[in-house]
C-alpha positions as CSV (number, residue, x, y, z in Angstrom):
1,M,-15.7,43.5,-80.8
2,D,-16.0,41.3,-77.7
3,L,-17.3,41.9,-74.1
4,Q,-15.2,40.1,-71.5
5,L,-16.8,39.1,-68.2
6,A,-14.2,37.5,-66.0
7,D,-12.5,34.8,-68.1
8,Y,-15.4,34.5,-70.4
9,I,-16.0,36.4,-73.7
10,I,-19.3,37.2,-75.3
11,E,-19.2,38.3,-78.9
12,I,-21.1,41.4,-79.7
13,D,-21.6,43.1,-83.1
14,G,-23.1,46.4,-84.2
15,T,-20.7,47.3,-87.1
16,Q,-22.7,45.9,-90.0
17,V,-25.5,48.4,-89.7
18,D,-26.2,52.0,-90.7
19,G,-25.9,54.7,-88.1
20,N,-23.6,54.8,-85.2
21,P,-21.9,51.4,-84.5
22,L,-20.2,52.7,-81.3
23,W,-23.7,53.7,-79.9
24,R,-24.9,50.1,-80.6
25,F,-21.8,48.6,-78.9
26,N,-22.3,50.7,-75.9
27,R,-26.0,49.9,-75.8
28,I,-25.3,46.1,-75.9
29,H,-22.7,46.5,-73.1
30,M,-25.3,48.2,-71.0
31,V,-28.0,45.6,-71.8
32,V,-25.6,42.8,-70.9
33,G,-24.6,44.5,-67.6
34,Y,-28.3,45.0,-66.7
35,A,-29.2,41.4,-67.5
36,Q,-26.2,40.1,-65.5
37,T,-27.2,42.2,-62.5
38,L,-30.6,40.5,-62.6
39,A,-28.9,37.1,-62.9
40,D,-26.7,38.1,-59.9
41,L,-29.8,39.0,-57.9
42,D,-31.2,35.5,-58.7
43,N,-27.9,33.9,-57.7
44,N,-27.5,32.6,-61.2
45,E,-23.7,32.4,-61.4
46,D,-23.4,30.7,-64.8
47,Y,-25.8,32.8,-66.7
48,Y,-23.3,34.8,-68.8
49,K,-21.4,31.6,-69.7
50,K,-24.4,30.3,-71.6
51,I,-24.3,33.3,-74.1
52,K,-22.2,32.9,-77.2
53,S,-23.0,36.2,-78.9
54,I,-25.4,39.2,-78.9
55,Y,-26.1,41.3,-82.0
56,D,-28.2,44.4,-82.3
57,Y,-29.9,44.4,-85.7
58,K,-32.0,47.5,-86.4
59,G,-33.5,47.4,-82.9
60,H,-33.9,43.7,-82.7
61,L,-31.7,41.9,-80.3
62,M,-30.4,38.5,-81.5
63,V,-28.9,36.3,-78.9
64,T,-27.0,33.1,-79.6
65,W,-26.8,30.7,-76.7
66,K,-24.4,27.8,-76.1
67,T,-26.9,26.0,-74.0
68,K,-30.7,26.3,-73.7
69,P,-31.6,29.3,-71.5
70,T,-34.3,29.1,-68.9
71,N,-37.4,31.4,-69.1
72,N,-35.8,33.5,-66.3
73,E,-32.6,33.9,-68.3
74,K,-34.5,35.1,-71.4
75,E,-36.5,37.5,-69.1
76,Y,-33.2,39.1,-67.8
77,L,-32.5,40.2,-71.4
78,Q,-36.1,41.2,-72.1
79,K,-36.2,43.5,-69.1
80,A,-32.8,45.0,-70.0
81,W,-33.8,45.5,-73.6
82,G,-37.0,47.3,-72.5
83,S,-35.3,49.5,-70.0
84,I,-33.9,53.0,-70.3
85,V,-30.4,51.6,-70.9
86,S,-31.4,50.5,-74.3
87,G,-33.5,53.5,-75.1
88,Y,-36.7,51.7,-74.2
89,E,-36.3,49.6,-77.3
90,G,-38.3,46.7,-76.0
91,N,-38.6,45.0,-79.3
92,E,-38.7,41.2,-79.6
93,I,-35.5,39.2,-78.9
94,E,-34.6,36.3,-81.1
95,H,-33.0,33.4,-79.3
96,E,-30.9,30.8,-81.1
97,I,-29.2,27.8,-79.6
98,V,-26.0,26.5,-81.3
């Protein structure tokens, strides 16, 4: 499943896990939206274009970036992942650059 923001697509995956994959997809959508809101408040227009994919694996968020993220960009996701929209998951996020 993919999440499309404007003309750009972020790959998301939650189907290869036990439990409710639809809940995981919805949670990732909310996390991405929350993080993008923080980027918008920072006037970071190209933030979402840096992300290739996001995967929720047993409560750990794995983010693959096309280009190296700034500390602020990583923080957008950390805040979103630790908020109510993710169920206060707040676990570590693994970042990979391809």
